[in-house]
N, CA, C, O and the ligand as a Tripos MOL2 file, in Angstrom:
@<TRIPOS>MOLECULE
protein
  293   291    74     0     0
PROTEIN
NO_CHARGES

@<TRIPOS>ATOM
      1 N           0.8280   -1.2090    0.0000 N.3       1 MET1
      2 CA          0.0000    0.0000    0.0000 C.3       1 MET1
      3 C           0.8660    1.2640    0.0000 C.2       1 MET1
      4 O           0.5630    2.2380   -0.6880 O.2       1 MET1
      5 N           1.9650    1.2280    0.7970 N.am      2 LYS2
      6 CA          2.8760    2.3650    0.8930 C.3       2 LYS2
      7 C           3.5070    2.6750   -0.4740 C.2       2 LYS2
      8 O           3.6450    3.8350   -0.8610 O.2       2 LYS2
      9 N           3.8890    1.5950   -1.2000 N.am      3 TYR3
     10 CA          4.5260    1.7730   -2.5060 C.3       3 TYR3
     11 C           3.5490    2.2940   -3.5470 C.2       3 TYR3
     12 O           3.9240    3.0380   -4.4530 O.2       3 TYR3
     13 N           2.2810    1.8910   -3.4070 N.am      4 LEU4
     14 CA          1.2480    2.3690   -4.3260 C.3       4 LEU4
     15 C           1.0700    3.8800   -4.1800 C.2       4 LEU4
     16 O           0.9150    4.5900   -5.1740 O.2       4 LEU4
     17 N           1.0930    4.3660   -2.9420 N.am      5 LEU5
     18 CA          0.9750    5.8120   -2.7040 C.3       5 LEU5
     19 C           2.1860    6.5620   -3.2550 C.2       5 LEU5
     20 O           2.0550    7.6400   -3.8340 O.2       5 LEU5
     21 N           3.3800    5.9650   -3.0600 N.am      6 LEU6
     22 CA          4.5940    6.5960   -3.6000 C.3       6 LEU6
     23 C           4.5470    6.6500   -5.1220 C.2       6 LEU6
     24 O           4.9480    7.6420   -5.7300 O.2       6 LEU6
     25 N           4.0490    5.5600   -5.7390 N.am      7 LEU7
     26 CA          3.9300    5.5140   -7.2020 C.3       7 LEU7
     27 C           2.9480    6.5770   -7.6880 C.2       7 LEU7
     28 O           3.2170    7.2740   -8.6670 O.2       7 LEU7
     29 N           1.8140    6.6990   -7.0060 N.am      8 LEU8
     30 CA          0.8230    7.7120   -7.3760 C.3       8 LEU8
     31 C           1.4020    9.1210   -7.2360 C.2       8 LEU8
     32 O           1.1630    9.9810   -8.0840 O.2       8 LEU8
     33 N           2.1670    9.3530   -6.1590 N.am      9 LEU9
     34 CA          2.7940   10.6470   -5.9320 C.3       9 LEU9
     35 C           3.7990   10.9630   -7.0460 C.2       9 LEU9
     36 O           3.8490   12.0850   -7.5510 O.2       9 LEU9
     37 N           4.5950    9.9590   -7.4200 N.am     10 ALA10
     38 CA          5.5810   10.1430   -8.4890 C.3      10 ALA10
     39 C           4.8890   10.4490   -9.8090 C.2      10 ALA10
     40 O           5.3370   11.3160  -10.5590 O.2      10 ALA10
     41 N           3.7950    9.7390  -10.0990 N.am     11 LEU11
     42 CA          3.0440    9.9860  -11.3340 C.3      11 LEU11
     43 C           2.4420   11.3850  -11.3400 C.2      11 LEU11
     44 O           2.4350   12.0620  -12.3680 O.2      11 LEU11
     45 N           1.9350   11.8160  -10.1790 N.am     12 LEU12
     46 CA          1.3520   13.1490  -10.0600 C.3      12 LEU12
     47 C           2.4170   14.2300  -10.3040 C.2      12 LEU12
     48 O           2.1620   15.2130  -11.0000 O.2      12 LEU12
     49 N           3.6000   14.0390   -9.7290 N.am     13 ILE13
     50 CA          4.6980   15.0010   -9.9140 C.3      13 ILE13
     51 C           5.1240   15.0360  -11.3870 C.2      13 ILE13
     52 O           5.3360   16.1070  -11.9550 O.2      13 ILE13
     53 N           5.2440   13.8470  -11.9960 N.am     14 ALA14
     54 CA          5.6360   13.7770  -13.4110 C.3      14 ALA14
     55 C           4.6010   14.4640  -14.2940 C.2      14 ALA14
     56 O           4.9540   15.1830  -15.2300 O.2      14 ALA14
     57 N           3.3160   14.2390  -13.9920 N.am     15 TRP15
     58 CA          2.2520   14.8500  -14.7860 C.3      15 TRP15
     59 C           2.2760   16.3720  -14.6410 C.2      15 TRP15
     60 O           2.1350   17.0950  -15.6270 O.2      15 TRP15
     61 N           2.4580   16.8590  -13.3990 N.am     16 GLN16
     62 CA          2.5330   18.2980  -13.1400 C.3      16 GLN16
     63 C           3.7250   18.9220  -13.8750 C.2      16 GLN16
     64 O           3.6160   20.0040  -14.4520 O.2      16 GLN16
     65 N           4.8550   18.2270  -13.8440 N.am     17 TRP17
     66 CA          6.0740   18.7340  -14.4770 C.3      17 TRP17
     67 C           5.8900   18.8320  -15.9860 C.2      17 TRP17
     68 O           6.2950   19.8150  -16.6070 O.2      17 TRP17
     69 N           5.2650   17.7860  -16.5810 N.am     18 ARG18
     70 CA          5.0240   17.7890  -18.0260 C.3      18 ARG18
     71 C           4.0670   18.8970  -18.4330 C.2      18 ARG18
     72 O           4.2790   19.5570  -19.4500 O.2      18 ARG18
     73 N           3.0060   19.1090  -17.6430 N.am     19 THR19
     74 CA          2.0230   20.1570  -17.9380 C.3      19 THR19
     75 C           2.6780   21.5310  -17.8550 C.2      19 THR19
     76 O           2.4490   22.3900  -18.7070 O.2      19 THR19
     77 N           3.4920   21.7300  -16.8250 N.am     20 HIS20
     78 CA          4.1800   23.0010  -16.6400 C.3      20 HIS20
     79 C           5.1590   23.2650  -17.7860 C.2      20 HIS20
     80 O           5.2580   24.3880  -18.2810 O.2      20 HIS20
     81 N           5.8860   22.2130  -18.2040 N.am     21 ARG21
     82 CA          6.8640   22.3530  -19.2900 C.3      21 ARG21
     83 C           6.1700   22.6450  -20.6150 C.2      21 ARG21
     84 O           6.6550   23.4670  -21.3940 O.2      21 ARG21
     85 N           5.0500   21.9900  -20.8840 N.am     22 ALA22
     86 CA          4.3070   22.2100  -22.1270 C.3      22 ALA22
     87 C           3.7990   23.6410  -22.1980 C.2      22 ALA22
     88 O           3.8170   24.2490  -23.2680 O.2      22 ALA22
     89 N           3.3460   24.1890  -21.0740 N.am     23 ALA23
     90 CA          2.8690   25.5710  -21.0270 C.3      23 ALA23
     91 C           4.0190   26.5350  -21.2610 C.2      23 ALA23
     92 O           3.8530   27.5690  -21.9090 O.2      23 ALA23
     93 N           5.1950   26.1900  -20.7260 N.am     24 LYS24
     94 CA          6.3640   27.0470  -20.8820 C.3      24 LYS24
     95 C           6.8610   27.0660  -22.3210 C.2      24 LYS24
     96 O           7.3330   28.0980  -22.7980 O.2      24 LYS24
     97 N           6.7580   25.9210  -23.0270 N.am     25 ASP25
     98 CA          7.1950   25.8260  -24.4220 C.3      25 ASP25
     99 C           6.3520   26.6900  -25.3440 C.2      25 ASP25
    100 O           6.8240   27.1290  -26.3920 O.2      25 ASP25
    101 N           5.0850   26.9420  -24.9520 N.am     26 ARG26
    102 CA          4.2020   27.7450  -25.7900 C.3      26 ARG26
    103 C           4.4940   29.2330  -25.6760 C.2      26 ARG26
    104 O           4.1300   30.0000  -26.5680 O.2      26 ARG26
    105 N           5.1540   29.6640  -24.5780 N.am     27 GLU27
    106 CA          5.4950   31.0730  -24.4000 C.3      27 GLU27
    107 C           6.6590   31.4390  -25.3250 C.2      27 GLU27
    108 O           7.5480   30.6160  -25.5430 O.2      27 GLU27
    109 N           6.6690   32.6770  -25.8800 N.am     28 PRO28
    110 CA          7.8190   33.0880  -26.6730 C.3      28 PRO28
    111 C           9.0550   33.2080  -25.7920 C.2      28 PRO28
    112 O           8.9750   33.6840  -24.6600 O.2      28 PRO28
    113 N          10.1850   32.7790  -26.3100 N.am     29 LYS29
    114 CA         11.4110   32.8240  -25.5130 C.3      29 LYS29
    115 C          11.9270   34.2660  -25.4170 C.2      29 LYS29
    116 O          11.7780   35.0500  -26.3550 O.2      29 LYS29
    117 N          12.5280   34.6020  -24.2840 N.am     30 ALA30
    118 CA         12.9510   35.9710  -24.0040 C.3      30 ALA30
    119 C          13.9890   36.4750  -24.9980 C.2      30 ALA30
    120 O          13.9410   37.6390  -25.3970 O.2      30 ALA30
    121 N          14.9200   35.6290  -25.4010 N.am     31 GLY31
    122 CA         16.0070   36.0640  -26.2740 C.3      31 GLY31
    123 C          15.6990   35.9890  -27.7520 C.2      31 GLY31
    124 O          16.5030   36.4390  -28.5690 O.2      31 GLY31
    125 N          14.5440   35.4250  -28.1240 N.am     32 SER32
    126 CA         14.2560   35.2390  -29.5420 C.3      32 SER32
    127 C          13.8550   36.5510  -30.1990 C.2      32 SER32
    128 O          13.1930   37.3830  -29.5780 O.2      32 SER32
    129 N          14.2540   36.7410  -31.4590 N.am     33 PRO33
    130 CA         13.9040   37.9960  -32.1340 C.3      33 PRO33
    131 C          12.4060   38.0710  -32.4070 C.2      33 PRO33
    132 O          11.7830   37.0710  -32.7660 O.2      33 PRO33
    133 N          11.8370   39.2470  -32.2370 N.am     34 GLN34
    134 CA         10.4100   39.4390  -32.4290 C.3      34 GLN34
    135 C          10.0840   39.8100  -33.8740 C.2      34 GLN34
    136 O           8.9540   39.6150  -34.3220 O.2      34 GLN34
    137 N          11.0580   40.3390  -34.6000 N.am     35 ARG35
    138 CA         10.8120   40.6960  -36.0000 C.3      35 ARG35
    139 C          11.8200   39.9620  -36.8730 C.2      35 ARG35
    140 O          12.8690   39.5450  -36.3810 O.2      35 ARG35
    141 N          11.5170   39.7920  -38.1810 N.am     36 PRO36
    142 CA         12.4160   39.0240  -39.0390 C.3      36 PRO36
    143 C          13.7810   39.7030  -39.1920 C.2      36 PRO36
    144 O          13.8970   40.9270  -39.1390 O.2      36 PRO36
    145 N          14.7860   38.8890  -39.3790 N.am     37 ILE37
    146 CA         16.1420   39.3990  -39.5510 C.3      37 ILE37
    147 C          16.3020   39.8510  -41.0010 C.2      37 ILE37
    148 O          15.9700   39.1150  -41.9300 O.2      37 ILE37
    149 N          16.8120   41.0600  -41.1820 N.am     38 GLU38
    150 CA         16.9860   41.6080  -42.5280 C.3      38 GLU38
    151 C          18.1810   40.9490  -43.2090 C.2      38 GLU38
    152 O          19.2830   40.9300  -42.6610 O.2      38 GLU38
    153 N          17.9590   40.4090  -44.4050 N.am     39 MET39
    154 CA         19.0130   39.7500  -45.1690 C.3      39 MET39
    155 C          19.2620   40.5680  -46.4330 C.2      39 MET39
    156 O          18.3240   41.0900  -47.0360 O.2      39 MET39
    157 N          20.5350   40.6760  -46.8320 N.am     40 LEU40
    158 CA         20.8980   41.4180  -48.0400 C.3      40 LEU40
    159 C          21.6900   40.5110  -48.9640 C.2      40 LEU40
    160 O          22.4770   39.6850  -48.5030 O.2      40 LEU40
    161 N          21.4850   40.6620  -50.2790 N.am     41 ALA41
    162 CA         22.1920   39.8490  -51.2680 C.3      41 ALA41
    163 C          23.5130   40.5180  -51.6370 C.2      41 ALA41
    164 O          23.5570   41.7260  -51.8710 O.2      41 ALA41
    165 N          24.5740   39.7430  -51.6890 N.am     42 CYS42
    166 CA         25.8930   40.2360  -52.0900 C.3      42 CYS42
    167 C          25.8420   40.6630  -53.5570 C.2      42 CYS42
    168 O          25.3230   39.9300  -54.4000 O.2      42 CYS42
    169 N          26.3810   41.8470  -53.8640 N.am     43 SER43
    170 CA         26.3660   42.3540  -55.2340 C.3      43 SER43
    171 C          27.3000   41.5600  -56.1470 C.2      43 SER43
    172 O          27.1790   41.6340  -57.3700 O.2      43 SER43
    173 N          28.2260   40.8040  -55.5630 N.am     44 HIS44
    174 CA         29.1780   40.0330  -56.3640 C.3      44 HIS44
    175 C          28.6940   38.6060  -56.6150 C.2      44 HIS44
    176 O          28.6340   38.1680  -57.7640 O.2      44 HIS44
    177 N          28.3500   37.8820  -55.5590 N.am     45 CYS45
    178 CA         28.0020   36.4630  -55.7190 C.3      45 CYS45
    179 C          26.5360   36.1510  -55.4450 C.2      45 CYS45
    180 O          26.0790   35.0470  -55.7420 O.2      45 CYS45
    181 N          25.7940   37.0980  -54.8880 N.am     46 GLY46
    182 CA         24.3750   36.8800  -54.6440 C.3      46 GLY46
    183 C          24.0520   36.1670  -53.3460 C.2      46 GLY46
    184 O          22.8830   35.9470  -53.0310 O.2      46 GLY46
    185 N          25.0740   35.8060  -52.5930 N.am     47 THR47
    186 CA         24.8400   35.1450  -51.3010 C.3      47 THR47
    187 C          24.1250   36.1000  -50.3510 C.2      47 THR47
    188 O          24.4890   37.2710  -50.2460 O.2      47 THR47
    189 N          23.1080   35.5920  -49.6630 N.am     48 HIS48
    190 CA         22.3910   36.4190  -48.6970 C.3      48 HIS48
    191 C          23.1150   36.4060  -47.3650 C.2      48 HIS48
    192 O          23.4520   35.3480  -46.8330 O.2      48 HIS48
    193 N          23.3500   37.5940  -46.8350 N.am     49 VAL49
    194 CA         24.0200   37.7420  -45.5410 C.3      49 VAL49
    195 C          23.1520   38.5970  -44.6290 C.2      49 VAL49
    196 O          22.3410   39.3950  -45.0990 O.2      49 VAL49
    197 N          23.3300   38.4260  -43.3210 N.am     50 VAL50
    198 CA         22.6040   39.2290  -42.3370 C.3      50 VAL50
    199 C          23.0450   40.6840  -42.5170 C.2      50 VAL50
    200 O          24.2360   40.9620  -42.6580 O.2      50 VAL50
    201 N          22.0850   41.6060  -42.5110 N.am     51 ALA51
    202 CA         22.3520   43.0130  -42.8290 C.3      51 ALA51
    203 C          23.4990   43.6130  -42.0080 C.2      51 ALA51
    204 O          24.3370   44.3310  -42.5540 O.2      51 ALA51
    205 N          23.5420   43.3260  -40.7020 N.am     52 HIS52
    206 CA         24.5900   43.9490  -39.8800 C.3      52 HIS52
    207 C          25.9690   43.3080  -40.1080 C.2      52 HIS52
    208 O          26.9750   43.8460  -39.6450 O.2      52 HIS52
    209 N          26.0300   42.1690  -40.8130 N.am     53 GLU53
    210 CA         27.3190   41.5340  -41.1070 C.3      53 GLU53
    211 C          27.7870   41.8290  -42.5320 C.2      53 GLU53
    212 O          28.9070   41.4720  -42.8960 O.2      53 GLU53
    213 N          26.9400   42.4790  -43.3470 N.am     54 ALA54
    214 CA         27.2870   42.7730  -44.7270 C.3      54 ALA54
    215 C          28.3110   43.9160  -44.7880 C.2      54 ALA54
    216 O          28.3280   44.7970  -43.9290 O.2      54 ALA54
    217 N          29.1540   43.8820  -45.8140 N.am     55 THR55
    218 CA         30.1450   44.9330  -46.0300 C.3      55 THR55
    219 C          29.5480   45.9380  -47.0060 C.2      55 THR55
    220 O          29.1690   45.5830  -48.1230 O.2      55 THR55
    221 N          29.4680   47.2000  -46.5740 N.am     56 GLN56
    222 CA         28.8960   48.2460  -47.4210 C.3      56 GLN56
    223 C          29.9520   48.7620  -48.3840 C.2      56 GLN56
    224 O          31.0210   49.1960  -47.9560 O.2      56 GLN56
    225 N          29.6630   48.7200  -49.6800 N.am     57 GLY57
    226 CA         30.5920   49.2230  -50.6890 C.3      57 GLY57
    227 C          29.9970   50.4010  -51.4260 C.2      57 GLY57
    228 O          28.8700   50.8120  -51.1470 O.2      57 GLY57
    229 N          30.7650   50.9580  -52.3860 N.am     58 ALA58
    230 CA         30.3140   52.1210  -53.1470 C.3      58 ALA58
    231 C          29.1500   51.7580  -54.0670 C.2      58 ALA58
    232 O          28.2830   52.5930  -54.3210 O.2      58 ALA58
    233 N          29.1220   50.5330  -54.5650 N.am     59 SER59
    234 CA         28.0510   50.1490  -55.4900 C.3      59 SER59
    235 C          27.2330   48.9710  -54.9740 C.2      59 SER59
    236 O          26.8140   48.1140  -55.7510 O.2      59 SER59
    237 N          27.0080   48.9300  -53.6620 N.am     60 GLY60
    238 CA         26.1430   47.8930  -53.1050 C.3      60 GLY60
    239 C          26.7250   47.2790  -51.8520 C.2      60 GLY60
    240 O          27.6950   47.7820  -51.2870 O.2      60 GLY60
    241 N          26.1150   46.1770  -51.4230 N.am     61 VAL61
    242 CA         26.6010   45.4780  -50.2350 C.3      61 VAL61
    243 C          27.2260   44.1520  -50.6650 C.2      61 VAL61
    244 O          26.8700   43.5840  -51.6970 O.2      61 VAL61
    245 N          28.1660   43.6760  -49.8490 N.am     62 TYR62
    246 CA         28.9040   42.4620  -50.1760 C.3      62 TYR62
    247 C          28.9480   41.5360  -48.9730 C.2      62 TYR62
    248 O          28.7880   41.9660  -47.8300 O.2      62 TYR62
    249 N          29.1700   40.2450  -49.2550 N.am     63 CYS63
    250 CA         29.2350   39.2610  -48.1770 C.3      63 CYS63
    251 C          30.5800   39.3360  -47.4650 C.2      63 CYS63
    252 O          30.6950   38.9230  -46.3110 O.2      63 CYS63
    253 N          31.5980   39.8610  -48.1440 N.am     64 SER64
    254 CA         32.9300   39.9540  -47.5360 C.3      64 SER64
    255 C          33.7130   41.0900  -48.1840 C.2      64 SER64
    256 O          33.3440   41.5930  -49.2450 O.2      64 SER64
    257 N          34.7960   41.4800  -47.5270 N.am     65 ALA65
    258 CA         35.6630   42.5250  -48.0710 C.3      65 ALA65
    259 C          36.3250   42.0560  -49.3610 C.2      65 ALA65
    260 O          36.5910   42.8610  -50.2530 O.2      65 ALA65
    261 N          36.5920   40.7510  -49.4600 N.am     66 ALA66
    262 CA         37.2120   40.1830  -50.6750 C.3      66 ALA66
    263 C          36.3000   40.3690  -51.8850 C.2      66 ALA66
    264 O          36.7690   40.7310  -52.9650 O.2      66 ALA66
    265 N          35.0140   40.1280  -51.7140 N.am     67 HIS67
    266 CA         34.0700   40.3000  -52.8200 C.3      67 HIS67
    267 C          33.8800   41.7740  -53.1550 C.2      67 HIS67
    268 O          33.6360   42.1230  -54.3100 O.2      67 HIS67
    269 N          33.9890   42.6360  -52.1530 N.am     68 GLN68
    270 CA         33.9070   44.0790  -52.4140 C.3      68 GLN68
    271 C          35.0850   44.4890  -53.3030 C.2      68 GLN68
    272 O          34.9100   45.2150  -54.2820 O.2      68 GLN68
    273 N          36.2980   44.0120  -52.9490 N.am     69 ARG69
    274 CA         37.5010   44.3300  -53.7430 C.3      69 ARG69
    275 C          37.3710   43.8070  -55.1620 C.2      69 ARG69
    276 O          37.6510   44.5240  -56.1220 O.2      69 ARG69
    277 N          36.9370   42.5270  -55.2990 N.am     70 LEU70
    278 CA         36.8010   41.9030  -56.6220 C.3      70 LEU70
    279 C          35.7850   42.6480  -57.4970 C.2      70 LEU70
    280 O          36.0040   42.8160  -58.6970 O.2      70 LEU70
    281 N          34.6900   43.0880  -56.9030 N.am     71 HIS71
    282 CA         33.6030   43.7090  -57.6660 C.3      71 HIS71
    283 C          33.8930   45.1600  -58.0080 C.2      71 HIS71
    284 O          33.4910   45.6370  -59.0690 O.2      71 HIS71
    285 N          34.5860   45.8700  -57.1220 N.am     72 GLU72
    286 CA         34.7710   47.3080  -57.3270 C.3      72 GLU72
    287 C          36.1100   47.6530  -57.9580 C.2      72 GLU72
    288 O          36.3760   48.8280  -58.2100 O.2      72 GLU72
    289 N          36.9600   46.6710  -58.2210 N.am     73 SER73
    290 CA         38.2490   46.9840  -58.8520 C.3      73 SER73
    291 C          38.2120   46.6910  -60.3470 C.2      73 SER73
    292 O          39.2080   46.8940  -61.0420 O.2      73 SER73
    293 ZN         29.8100   37.5740  -52.1240 Zn       74 ZN74
@<TRIPOS>BOND
     1     1     2 1
     2     2     3 1
     3     3     4 2
     4     3     5 am
     5     5     6 1
     6     6     7 1
     7     7     8 2
     8     7     9 am
     9     9    10 1
    10    10    11 1
    11    11    12 2
    12    11    13 am
    13    13    14 1
    14    14    15 1
    15    15    16 2
    16    15    17 am
    17    17    18 1
    18    18    19 1
    19    19    20 2
    20    19    21 am
    21    21    22 1
    22    22    23 1
    23    23    24 2
    24    23    25 am
    25    25    26 1
    26    26    27 1
    27    27    28 2
    28    27    29 am
    29    29    30 1
    30    30    31 1
    31    31    32 2
    32    31    33 am
    33    33    34 1
    34    34    35 1
    35    35    36 2
    36    35    37 am
    37    37    38 1
    38    38    39 1
    39    39    40 2
    40    39    41 am
    41    41    42 1
    42    42    43 1
    43    43    44 2
    44    43    45 am
    45    45    46 1
    46    46    47 1
    47    47    48 2
    48    47    49 am
    49    49    50 1
    50    50    51 1
    51    51    52 2
    52    51    53 am
    53    53    54 1
    54    54    55 1
    55    55    56 2
    56    55    57 am
    57    57    58 1
    58    58    59 1
    59    59    60 2
    60    59    61 am
    61    61    62 1
    62    62    63 1
    63    63    64 2
    64    63    65 am
    65    65    66 1
    66    66    67 1
    67    67    68 2
    68    67    69 am
    69    69    70 1
    70    70    71 1
    71    71    72 2
    72    71    73 am
    73    73    74 1
    74    74    75 1
    75    75    76 2
    76    75    77 am
    77    77    78 1
    78    78    79 1
    79    79    80 2
    80    79    81 am
    81    81    82 1
    82    82    83 1
    83    83    84 2
    84    83    85 am
    85    85    86 1
    86    86    87 1
    87    87    88 2
    88    87    89 am
    89    89    90 1
    90    90    91 1
    91    91    92 2
    92    91    93 am
    93    93    94 1
    94    94    95 1
    95    95    96 2
    96    95    97 am
    97    97    98 1
    98    98    99 1
    99    99   100 2
   100    99   101 am
   101   101   102 1
   102   102   103 1
   103   103   104 2
   104   103   105 am
   105   105   106 1
   106   106   107 1
   107   107   108 2
   108   107   109 am
   109   109   110 1
   110   110   111 1
   111   111   112 2
   112   111   113 am
   113   113   114 1
   114   114   115 1
   115   115   116 2
   116   115   117 am
   117   117   118 1
   118   118   119 1
   119   119   120 2
   120   119   121 am
   121   121   122 1
   122   122   123 1
   123   123   124 2
   124   123   125 am
   125   125   126 1
   126   126   127 1
   127   127   128 2
   128   127   129 am
   129   129   130 1
   130   130   131 1
   131   131   132 2
   132   131   133 am
   133   133   134 1
   134   134   135 1
   135   135   136 2
   136   135   137 am
   137   137   138 1
   138   138   139 1
   139   139   140 2
   140   139   141 am
   141   141   142 1
   142   142   143 1
   143   143   144 2
   144   143   145 am
   145   145   146 1
   146   146   147 1
   147   147   148 2
   148   147   149 am
   149   149   150 1
   150   150   151 1
   151   151   152 2
   152   151   153 am
   153   153   154 1
   154   154   155 1
   155   155   156 2
   156   155   157 am
   157   157   158 1
   158   158   159 1
   159   159   160 2
   160   159   161 am
   161   161   162 1
   162   162   163 1
   163   163   164 2
   164   163   165 am
   165   165   166 1
   166   166   167 1
   167   167   168 2
   168   167   169 am
   169   169   170 1
   170   170   171 1
   171   171   172 2
   172   171   173 am
   173   173   174 1
   174   174   175 1
   175   175   176 2
   176   175   177 am
   177   177   178 1
   178   178   179 1
   179   179   180 2
   180   179   181 am
   181   181   182 1
   182   182   183 1
   183   183   184 2
   184   183   185 am
   185   185   186 1
   186   186   187 1
   187   187   188 2
   188   187   189 am
   189   189   190 1
   190   190   191 1
   191   191   192 2
   192   191   193 am
   193   193   194 1
   194   194   195 1
   195   195   196 2
   196   195   197 am
   197   197   198 1
   198   198   199 1
   199   199   200 2
   200   199   201 am
   201   201   202 1
   202   202   203 1
   203   203   204 2
   204   203   205 am
   205   205   206 1
   206   206   207 1
   207   207   208 2
   208   207   209 am
   209   209   210 1
   210   210   211 1
   211   211   212 2
   212   211   213 am
   213   213   214 1
   214   214   215 1
   215   215   216 2
   216   215   217 am
   217   217   218 1
   218   218   219 1
   219   219   220 2
   220   219   221 am
   221   221   222 1
   222   222   223 1
   223   223   224 2
   224   223   225 am
   225   225   226 1
   226   226   227 1
   227   227   228 2
   228   227   229 am
   229   229   230 1
   230   230   231 1
   231   231   232 2
   232   231   233 am
   233   233   234 1
   234   234   235 1
   235   235   236 2
   236   235   237 am
   237   237   238 1
   238   238   239 1
   239   239   240 2
   240   239   241 am
   241   241   242 1
   242   242   243 1
   243   243   244 2
   244   243   245 am
   245   245   246 1
   246   246   247 1
   247   247   248 2
   248   247   249 am
   249   249   250 1
   250   250   251 1
   251   251   252 2
   252   251   253 am
   253   253   254 1
   254   254   255 1
   255   255   256 2
   256   255   257 am
   257   257   258 1
   258   258   259 1
   259   259   260 2
   260   259   261 am
   261   261   262 1
   262   262   263 1
   263   263   264 2
   264   263   265 am
   265   265   266 1
   266   266   267 1
   267   267   268 2
   268   267   269 am
   269   269   270 1
   270   270   271 1
   271   271   272 2
   272   271   273 am
   273   273   274 1
   274   274   275 1
   275   275   276 2
   276   275   277 am
   277   277   278 1
   278   278   279 1
   279   279   280 2
   280   279   281 am
   281   281   282 1
   282   282   283 1
   283   283   284 2
   284   283   285 am
   285   285   286 1
   286   286   287 1
   287   287   288 2
   288   287   289 am
   289   289   290 1
   290   290   291 1
   291   291   292 2
@<TRIPOS>SUBSTRUCTURE
     1 MET1         2 RESIDUE 1 A MET
     2 LYS2         6 RESIDUE 1 A LYS
     3 TYR3        10 RESIDUE 1 A TYR
     4 LEU4        14 RESIDUE 1 A LEU
     5 LEU5        18 RESIDUE 1 A LEU
     6 LEU6        22 RESIDUE 1 A LEU
     7 LEU7        26 RESIDUE 1 A LEU
     8 LEU8        30 RESIDUE 1 A LEU
     9 LEU9        34 RESIDUE 1 A LEU
    10 ALA10       38 RESIDUE 1 A ALA
    11 LEU11       42 RESIDUE 1 A LEU
    12 LEU12       46 RESIDUE 1 A LEU
    13 ILE13       50 RESIDUE 1 A ILE
    14 ALA14       54 RESIDUE 1 A ALA
    15 TRP15       58 RESIDUE 1 A TRP
    16 GLN16       62 RESIDUE 1 A GLN
    17 TRP17       66 RESIDUE 1 A TRP
    18 ARG18       70 RESIDUE 1 A ARG
    19 THR19       74 RESIDUE 1 A THR
    20 HIS20       78 RESIDUE 1 A HIS
    21 ARG21       82 RESIDUE 1 A ARG
    22 ALA22       86 RESIDUE 1 A ALA
    23 ALA23       90 RESIDUE 1 A ALA
    24 LYS24       94 RESIDUE 1 A LYS
    25 ASP25       98 RESIDUE 1 A ASP
    26 ARG26      102 RESIDUE 1 A ARG
    27 GLU27      106 RESIDUE 1 A GLU
    28 PRO28      110 RESIDUE 1 A PRO
    29 LYS29      114 RESIDUE 1 A LYS
    30 ALA30      118 RESIDUE 1 A ALA
    31 GLY31      122 RESIDUE 1 A GLY
    32 SER32      126 RESIDUE 1 A SER
    33 PRO33      130 RESIDUE 1 A PRO
    34 GLN34      134 RESIDUE 1 A GLN
    35 ARG35      138 RESIDUE 1 A ARG
    36 PRO36      142 RESIDUE 1 A PRO
    37 ILE37      146 RESIDUE 1 A ILE
    38 GLU38      150 RESIDUE 1 A GLU
    39 MET39      154 RESIDUE 1 A MET
    40 LEU40      158 RESIDUE 1 A LEU
    41 ALA41      162 RESIDUE 1 A ALA
    42 CYS42      166 RESIDUE 1 A CYS
    43 SER43      170 RESIDUE 1 A SER
    44 HIS44      174 RESIDUE 1 A HIS
    45 CYS45      178 RESIDUE 1 A CYS
    46 GLY46      182 RESIDUE 1 A GLY
    47 THR47      186 RESIDUE 1 A THR
    48 HIS48      190 RESIDUE 1 A HIS
    49 VAL49      194 RESIDUE 1 A VAL
    50 VAL50      198 RESIDUE 1 A VAL
    51 ALA51      202 RESIDUE 1 A ALA
    52 HIS52      206 RESIDUE 1 A HIS
    53 GLU53      210 RESIDUE 1 A GLU
    54 ALA54      214 RESIDUE 1 A ALA
    55 THR55      218 RESIDUE 1 A THR
    56 GLN56      222 RESIDUE 1 A GLN
    57 GLY57      226 RESIDUE 1 A GLY
    58 ALA58      230 RESIDUE 1 A ALA
    59 SER59      234 RESIDUE 1 A SER
    60 GLY60      238 RESIDUE 1 A GLY
    61 VAL61      242 RESIDUE 1 A VAL
    62 TYR62      246 RESIDUE 1 A TYR
    63 CYS63      250 RESIDUE 1 A CYS
    64 SER64      254 RESIDUE 1 A SER
    65 ALA65      258 RESIDUE 1 A ALA
    66 ALA66      262 RESIDUE 1 A ALA
    67 HIS67      266 RESIDUE 1 A HIS
    68 GLN68      270 RESIDUE 1 A GLN
    69 ARG69      274 RESIDUE 1 A ARG
    70 LEU70      278 RESIDUE 1 A LEU
    71 HIS71      282 RESIDUE 1 A HIS
    72 GLU72      286 RESIDUE 1 A GLU
    73 SER73      290 RESIDUE 1 A SER
    74 ZN74       293 GROUP 0 **** ****
């Protein structure tokens, strides 16, 4: 009888933990971006890069300084 109560208690705790975790998974995560990340196409090769990582050149944006040199020289 004692073990049956312990088993029921363990099942209740497991069920509560799963319910709590499922509710938490539905909430938006604190660190996740709320708006889409802006992507820009490289003027040399067309590769899409994150806007803040793109290299700004005289005639467009580039994925790297090497492609900026190749395209603008
Ligand atoms: Zn490129």
